[in-house]
C-alpha positions in Angstrom: 67.0 115.0 122.7 66.0 112.5 125.3 63.7 109.7 124.4 60.2 111.0 124.2 58.4 107.8 125.0 57.4 106.5 128.4 60.4 105.2 130.4 60.3 102.3 132.8 59.7 103.3 136.4 62.3 103.3 139.1 62.4 104.4 142.7 62.6 108.2 143.2 65.8 109.8 144.5 66.0 112.5 147.1 68.7 114.6 145.4 66.3 117.2 143.8 65.7 119.5 146.7 69.2 119.2 148.1 70.0 122.7 146.8 73.5 121.7 145.8 74.7 124.0 143.1 76.2 122.5 140.0 79.4 124.4 139.1 79.1 126.6 136.0 82.8 126.2 135.2 82.1 123.2 132.9 79.5 124.9 130.7 81.8 124.7 127.7 82.6 121.1 127.9 80.7 120.2 124.7 82.9 122.6 122.7 80.2 125.2 122.3 80.7 128.9 122.8 80.5 130.3 126.3 79.7 133.8 127.3 82.6 136.1 128.2 83.6 136.4 131.9 84.3 139.4 134.2 85.7 139.7 137.7 83.8 141.2 140.6 85.7 141.3 144.0 88.0 138.6 142.7 85.2 136.2 141.8 84.6 135.2 138.2 81.1 136.1 137.0 79.9 134.6 133.8 78.0 137.0 131.6 74.7 136.0 130.0 73.3 137.2 126.8 70.1 139.2 126.8 68.0 136.1 127.0 69.8 134.6 130.0 72.0 132.1 128.2 75.5 131.5 129.5 76.7 129.6 126.4 75.6 126.7 124.1 74.1 126.7 120.7 71.4 129.2 121.6 73.7 131.7 123.1 73.3 135.1 121.3 76.4 137.0 120.4 74.4 140.3 120.3 74.5 140.7 116.6 70.8 141.0 116.2 69.2 144.3 115.0 68.0 146.3 118.0 64.7 148.1 117.9 65.0 151.8 118.6 63.8 152.8 122.2 61.0 155.1 120.9 59.7 152.3 118.6 59.8 149.8 121.4 57.9 152.1 123.7 55.2 152.7 121.1 54.8 149.0 120.6 54.5 148.5 124.4 51.8 151.2 124.6 49.8 149.6 121.8 49.9 146.2 123.6 49.0 147.7 126.9 46.0 149.4 125.2 45.0 145.9 123.8 45.3 144.4 127.3 42.9 146.9 128.7 40.3 146.1 126.0 41.3 142.5 125.3 37.9 140.9 124.6 37.0 143.7 122.2 40.2 143.4 120.3 40.0 139.6 120.0 36.4 139.7 118.9 36.4 142.6 116.5 40.1 143.2 115.5 41.7 139.9 115.7 43.6 140.4 112.4 45.3 143.3 113.9 46.2 141.2 117.0 47.6 138.6 114.7 49.7 141.2 112.8 51.2 142.5 116.0 52.0 139.0 117.1 53.8 138.4 113.9 55.8 141.6 114.4 56.9 140.3 117.8 55.5 140.8 121.2 57.5 143.2 123.4 59.7 141.2 125.8 58.4 143.1 128.8 54.8 142.1 128.0 55.3 138.6 126.5 54.2 136.7 129.6 50.9 138.5 129.9 50.3 138.3 126.1 50.9 134.5 126.0 48.5 134.0 128.9 45.8 136.1 127.3 46.2 134.6 123.9 46.1 131.0 125.3 43.2 131.8 127.7 45.4 130.4 130.5 44.8 133.5 132.5 41.1 132.7 132.6 41.9 129.1 133.6 44.0 130.4 136.5 41.2 132.7 137.6 38.6 130.0 137.4 40.8 127.6 139.5 42.0 129.5 142.6 44.3 127.4 144.8 44.2 124.4 142.4 47.9 124.5 141.6 48.8 124.5 145.3 46.4 121.7 145.9 48.1 119.6 143.2 51.5 120.4 144.7 50.4 119.0 148.1 49.5 115.7 146.6 52.2 113.0 146.6 52.2 112.1 142.9 53.1 108.8 141.3 56.6 107.7 142.0 57.4 106.4 138.5 56.6 109.9 137.0 58.5 111.8 139.6 61.6 109.7 139.1 61.6 110.3 135.4 60.9 114.0 135.8 63.8 114.4 138.3 66.2 112.7 135.9 65.1 115.0 133.1 65.6 118.3 134.9 69.3 118.8 134.3 68.7 118.3 130.5 66.5 121.4 130.1 68.5 124.4 128.9 71.6 123.7 131.0 73.2 126.8 129.5 70.5 129.1 130.7 71.1 130.9 134.0 67.7 129.8 135.3 68.4 126.1 135.0 72.2 125.9 135.2 72.3 125.2 139.0 71.3 121.7 139.9 68.6 121.9 142.5 68.3 125.7 141.9 65.0 127.6 141.8 64.5 127.0 138.1 64.8 123.3 138.3 62.6 123.2 141.5 59.9 125.2 139.7 60.1 123.0 136.7 59.7 119.9 138.9 56.6 121.5 140.6 54.9 122.2 137.2 55.6 118.8 135.7 54.6 116.9 138.8 51.4 118.9 139.1 50.5 118.1 135.5 50.8 114.3 136.1 48.3 114.7 139.0 46.1 117.0 137.0 46.0 114.5 134.1 46.8 111.1 135.6 45.6 109.4 132.4 48.4 111.1 130.5 51.2 111.2 133.1 54.4 112.8 131.9 56.0 113.0 128.5 59.6 114.2 128.2 58.8 116.7 125.5 56.8 118.6 128.1 59.9 119.6 130.0 61.5 122.0 127.6 58.0 123.5 126.9 57.5 124.1 130.6 61.0 125.5 130.9 60.4 128.1 128.2 57.2 129.2 130.0 59.1 129.5 133.3 61.7 131.8 131.7 58.8 134.3 131.3 56.3 133.8 134.2 55.9 132.3 137.7 55.3 128.6 138.2 51.5 128.8 138.7 51.0 130.8 135.6 53.3 128.6 133.6 51.4 125.5 134.7 48.1 126.8 133.3 49.8 127.9 130.1 51.3 124.3 129.8 47.8 122.9 130.3 46.5 125.0 127.4 49.3 123.9 125.2 48.7 120.2 126.0 44.9 120.4 125.7 44.1 123.2 123.3 47.0 123.7 121.0 48.6 120.2 120.7 45.9 117.8 121.9 47.1 114.2 122.1 50.8 115.1 121.4 52.0 114.1 124.9 49.9 110.9 125.3 51.6 107.6 125.4 52.2 106.2 121.9 52.5 109.6 120.2 49.5 108.8 117.9 48.6 112.5 117.4 52.2 113.4 116.3 52.2 110.4 113.9 48.9 111.6 112.4 50.3 115.1 112.0 53.4 113.6 110.4 51.2 112.2 107.7 49.5 115.5 107.2 52.8 117.4 107.2 54.4 115.0 104.6 51.3 115.4 102.4 51.5 119.2 102.6 55.3 119.1 101.9 54.6 117.1 98.7 52.5 119.9 97.4 54.6 122.9 98.7 58.2 121.7 98.2 58.3 118.6 95.9 62.1 118.6 95.9 62.4 118.2 99.7 59.6 115.6 99.6 61.3 113.5 97.0 64.6 113.6 98.8 63.1 112.5 102.1 61.1 109.8 100.4 64.2 108.5 98.5 66.1 107.9 101.8 63.0 106.6 103.6 63.2 109.4 106.2 59.8 109.4 107.9 58.5 112.6 109.4 58.4 111.2 112.9 62.3 111.0 112.8 62.8 114.7 112.7 59.5 116.4 113.5 59.0 114.8 116.9 61.4 117.3 118.5 60.5 120.1 116.3 56.7 119.9 116.9 56.5 118.6 120.4 59.0 121.0 121.8 57.7 123.8 119.5 61.2 124.4 118.1 62.5 125.5 121.5 65.5 123.1 121.1 66.0 123.7 117.4 66.2 127.4 116.5 68.2 130.4 117.6 66.5 131.9 120.6 65.3 135.1 119.0 63.5 132.9 116.4 62.1 130.6 119.1 60.4 133.6 120.8 58.9 134.9 117.5 57.6 131.4 116.7 56.0 131.1 120.1 54.4 134.6 119.7 52.7 133.5 116.5 52.0 130.0 117.9 50.0 131.3 120.8 48.0 133.6 118.5 47.4 131.3 115.5 47.8 127.8 116.8 49.4 124.6 115.4 49.4 125.9 111.8 52.5 128.0 112.8 54.3 124.8 113.8 53.5 123.3 110.5 54.6 126.3 108.5 57.9 126.7 110.4 58.6 123.0 109.6 57.9 123.6 105.9 60.1 126.7 105.8 63.0 124.8 107.4 62.7 121.9 105.0 62.6 124.3 102.1 65.6 126.1 103.3 67.6 123.0 103.9 66.4 120.6 101.2 64.7 122.9 98.6 67.5 123.3 96.0 69.8 121.1 94.0 72.9 122.8 95.5 71.8 122.1 99.0 71.0 118.4 98.2 74.5 117.8 96.7 75.9 117.8 100.2 73.4 115.3 101.4 74.1 112.0 99.7 72.4 109.7 102.2 70.1 109.3 105.1 72.8 109.9 107.7 73.9 113.3 106.2 70.3 114.4 105.8 69.4 113.5 109.4 72.4 115.3 110.7 71.4 118.4 108.9 67.8 118.2 110.2 68.9 117.6 113.8 71.6 120.2 113.9 70.3 123.3 112.1 73.1 125.9 112.0 72.0 129.2 113.6 73.9 131.0 110.8 71.4 129.7 108.2 68.3 130.9 110.1 67.5 134.7 110.1 64.7 135.8 112.3 63.1 138.3 109.9 63.3 136.0 106.9 61.8 133.1 108.9 58.8 135.1 110.1 58.3 136.5 106.6 58.4 133.0 105.0 56.0 131.6 107.7 53.6 134.4 107.1 53.8 134.0 103.3 53.1 130.3 103.5 49.4 130.9 104.2 48.1 130.7 100.7 50.3 127.8 99.6 49.4 125.8 102.7 45.8 126.6 102.3 45.5 124.8 98.9 47.6 121.9 100.0 45.7 121.3 103.2 42.4 121.6 101.4 43.5 118.9 99.0 44.7 116.7 101.8 41.5 117.0 103.9 39.3 116.5 100.9 41.1 113.2 100.3 41.6 111.8 103.7 39.5 113.5 106.4 36.7 110.9 106.5 39.2 108.0 106.2 41.3 109.4 109.1 38.2 109.7 111.3 37.0 106.2 110.7 40.4 104.4 110.9 41.4 106.1 114.2 38.0 105.7 115.7 38.1 102.0 114.9 41.5 101.7 116.5 40.4 103.5 119.6 37.3 101.2 119.9 39.7 98.2 119.7 41.7 99.8 122.5 44.8 99.9 120.3 45.2 103.6 121.0 45.0 105.5 124.3 43.5 108.6 122.6 39.9 109.3 123.6 37.3 110.0 121.0 37.1 113.6 122.3 40.9 114.0 122.0 40.8 112.6 118.5 38.1 115.1 117.6 40.2 117.9 119.1 43.3 116.8 117.1 41.4 116.7 113.8 39.5 119.9 114.4 42.7 121.8 115.3 44.4 120.6 112.2 41.5 121.7 110.0 42.4 125.2 110.8 45.9 124.9 109.4 45.2 127.1 106.4 43.2 129.8 108.1 
C-alpha cells in the first residue's frame, strides 16, 4: 500500500473535479482476473460481481454459498425489529446483538447497522449541517494535495472508484478533506482513505464521514496520528499475545526479526479492507463495529496461525523475504469466510488469558513511559488519546 506516514506538501492540482473518466479497458493490466464482458447496443459493458468489483484480487467469482431467500428475509426482519427497539436491545440483550453480528448483517441493512453500532447516527443527529460547513471551508493545501494523489489508489477495480473524477472519488475527497478540517491537529493519514472508501460503498458521504470519525476516535484512537505511536503500542501488545497463543508463528517472526509494524500496519489501520476476500472483509467489519478493536487483533492472530502455525507451512518460508511476501499477499484461496469467523469467535478464551498476562505485566509501565514521552513532547498523542488507546485495548478479551 502507499506509504502511511505524512508526505511532504506540494501545491494542489485542479484535476480532481474535471470529471474526466478513466477508461476501464486497462483494469486487467496487473495480470489479475477481470469480470466477464457483455455487449449492449454494440457497447462493451463490464460485469461486476455482487459487491461491485470489476476485477482485481478481491473480485468474487460467485462461488460463495448463497443464503436461501426465506432465511435472508427472516434475518432482515429480526434486524429491523432490533432497529425499532435499538436502545433496549443494546442495553439488555447485547449478547444477542453480538451473535447476530457474528452471523453477518444482511447486506440491505448493513449501512444502518454500522451507524447504530458505532453511534455515528447519533453524532450525525447532534451535528446538523456540520458536514456541509466543513465542506465549505478551504482546507489546508498540503493535505488536499496528498488526498487527491491518493484517490485513484483506493479500490480501482470497484465500479464506484474506477472512474477518475467520478462520483465515488469526489465523495471520498469530500470526506477526507472534511476530516482534516474537523481534526486539524491530526490532518490526513493515507490509511484513512481505504476505510472511508469502504464506508462510501455502503452509505452517503455525510453518514460515511461521521462513521469515519467514530472509527478514528472511538475504535482506533491514535492510529492515524503522525508518528503511528498507537499502532506501535498495539504491535507490542499483539506480539506478546501471539507468543502465548501461537508460539510457532511467534518464534518464526522473531527468528527473522520481522517486527509487527512491518505487516500489521496495513492489516490494522485499514481494518483488513485491502487484505482479505471481500466477503471476509464485510464479516470482519460487522464484528468490528459491534465488538471493537479486539476483532482486529483476533483476525490478525488467526491469519498468522493459518500462515505460520505449522511445520509444513514454515518449510516454504526460509527467510524474511519469503515470509513478508506471504504476509503481504494472502491468497484468497486460503481464507474461507465461515472458518475465519469461527476461528475469530473461538479465540476469545485464549486471547483472554494472554491479554490478562500482558496487562498484568506491562499496563503500569506503558502508562508511565508513554506519559513521560508525551510530556517531553516526543509524541503528538495527547494524554486523553493515550488513555483512550489503553482503555480500548483493555477490552480485548471481553
